[in-house]
C-alpha angles and dihedrals in degrees: 000000000000125000091252091053091050091049092049091047092053090044091054091046092054093044093049091047093053094045095049099040098035090223139082122261115272126230089216097068117073094215091055100044095090090055091051089050091050091054094044094048092045092053090049093051093045093051090050091049092239098117114106112253095242090050092045092060092051092044092053089056089050091050090052089054090048090051091053090055097041115139095002115155110238093216097058 
């Protein structure tokens, strides 16, 4: 599996999680920590301008989805 395939796999995992659960991943659950790390690392790379252009477009869409679900209570 190439690095691009791994990145796209993680991207799809995070996007599917947010769409199905209607909330962002939590740093307090072990099974969600990798998704939180993916988002945090992606933001850091994007702000530094080190994210590949094709990934940056997809990541911006993901950040928009994250922003829609910001501060949503998971028990609602």
